[in-house]
C-alpha positions in Angstrom: 96.2 69.9 78.2 95.1 72.6 75.7 95.5 76.3 76.4 94.3 79.7 75.4 96.8 82.3 74.4 96.5 85.3 76.7 99.2 87.5 75.3 102.7 87.0 73.8 103.9 83.6 74.8 101.3 83.2 77.6 98.8 80.3 77.9 96.1 79.9 80.4 95.3 76.2 81.2 91.9 75.1 80.0 90.6 71.9 81.7 87.3 70.1 82.1 84.2 72.2 81.6 86.3 75.2 80.7 87.6 73.6 77.5 86.9 75.7 74.4 83.7 74.6 72.6 82.7 75.5 69.1 81.5 79.0 68.9 83.1 80.1 72.2 85.5 83.0 72.3 88.9 82.9 74.1 87.5 85.4 76.6 84.6 83.1 77.5 87.0 80.2 77.9 89.4 82.4 80.0 86.5 83.5 82.3 85.4 79.8 82.7 88.9 78.8 83.6 89.2 81.6 86.1 85.9 80.6 87.7 87.1 77.0 87.9 90.4 78.1 89.5 88.5 80.3 92.0 86.3 77.4 93.0 89.4 75.3 93.8 91.0 77.8 96.2 91.0 76.6 99.8 89.8 79.8 101.4 88.4 80.2 104.8 84.6 80.3 104.4 83.3 83.9 104.6 86.7 85.5 104.9 86.4 87.5 101.6 82.9 88.7 102.5 84.0 89.8 106.0 87.0 91.7 104.6 84.8 93.4 101.9 82.2 94.4 104.5 84.9 95.8 106.8 86.4 97.8 104.0 83.0 99.1 102.9 82.3 100.2 106.5 85.6 102.1 106.6 84.8 103.8 103.2 81.3 104.8 104.4 82.8 106.4 107.6 85.3 108.2 105.5 82.6 109.4 103.1 80.5 110.6 106.1 83.4 112.6 107.3 84.0 114.1 103.8 80.3 115.0 103.5 80.4 116.8 106.8 83.5 118.7 105.7 81.7 119.7 102.5 78.8 121.0 104.5 81.1 122.9 106.9 82.8 124.5 103.9 79.3 125.6 102.8 79.7 123.9 99.4 76.7 122.4 97.6 76.8 119.0 95.9 76.5 120.8 92.6 79.6 122.9 93.3 81.6 119.8 94.3 80.3 118.0 91.2 81.5 120.8 88.9 84.9 120.8 90.5 85.1 117.0 90.1 83.9 117.0 86.6 80.8 114.9 87.4 77.1 115.2 88.1 75.4 116.3 91.2 73.5 113.0 91.3 76.9 111.1 91.2 78.0 113.2 94.3 74.7 112.4 96.0 75.2 108.7 95.4 78.7 108.9 96.7 77.7 110.7 99.9 74.8 108.2 100.4 77.0 105.2 100.3 75.1 103.8 97.3 78.3 103.9 95.2 81.2 101.6 95.9 83.8 104.4 95.5 87.3 103.9 94.3 90.1 105.5 96.3 90.9 107.9 93.5 87.2 109.1 93.5 87.4 109.7 97.2 90.6 111.7 96.7 89.0 113.8 93.9 86.1 114.5 96.2 88.4 115.5 99.0 90.4 117.8 96.7 87.1 119.4 95.5 86.2 120.4 99.0 89.8 121.6 99.8 90.8 118.6 101.8 93.3 115.7 101.4 93.0 112.1 102.3 96.0 110.4 103.9 96.2 106.6 103.9 97.7 104.5 106.6 97.7 100.8 107.0 96.8 99.3 110.4 96.9 95.9 111.9 100.5 95.6 110.9 103.3 94.9 113.3 105.5 97.4 111.4 105.0 100.9 112.7 107.2 103.3 114.6 107.6 102.7 118.4 104.9 104.3 120.4 102.8 104.9 117.3 99.6 103.0 116.9 98.1 102.9 113.5 94.3 102.9 113.7 92.8 104.4 110.5 92.6 103.3 107.0 92.1 106.8 105.9 91.8 110.2 107.4 90.7 113.6 106.1 93.0 116.5 106.6 93.1 120.1 105.4 
């Protein structure tokens, strides 16, 4: 078995179709090896897509709440963009749900409108007695 060095002392296995061919770069071989490994994982069909869709729905709901908070604070998208150090069109894409926003971007948006996002995990058996965790994120002032 040959390998591609991925850092000091590390080797990624390279097998079958992912074997380095003349003219290929180590990054290309690494990507092919990762694709091959991904194909071999025994995942439940559709699980990843369901999880991603559920997370996207939660982010959209959170962004809808944040946009409502911005409007209630009588701030324009341009003002929020200036506070975030971005463009008005980026804020519009964020609010429309067209952008798959990172948690850090949502937190920056919240700070720009004078709010804070608190994160809580739900679906876990580990929470305080009598407390039912139901939100991924919530907006607070």
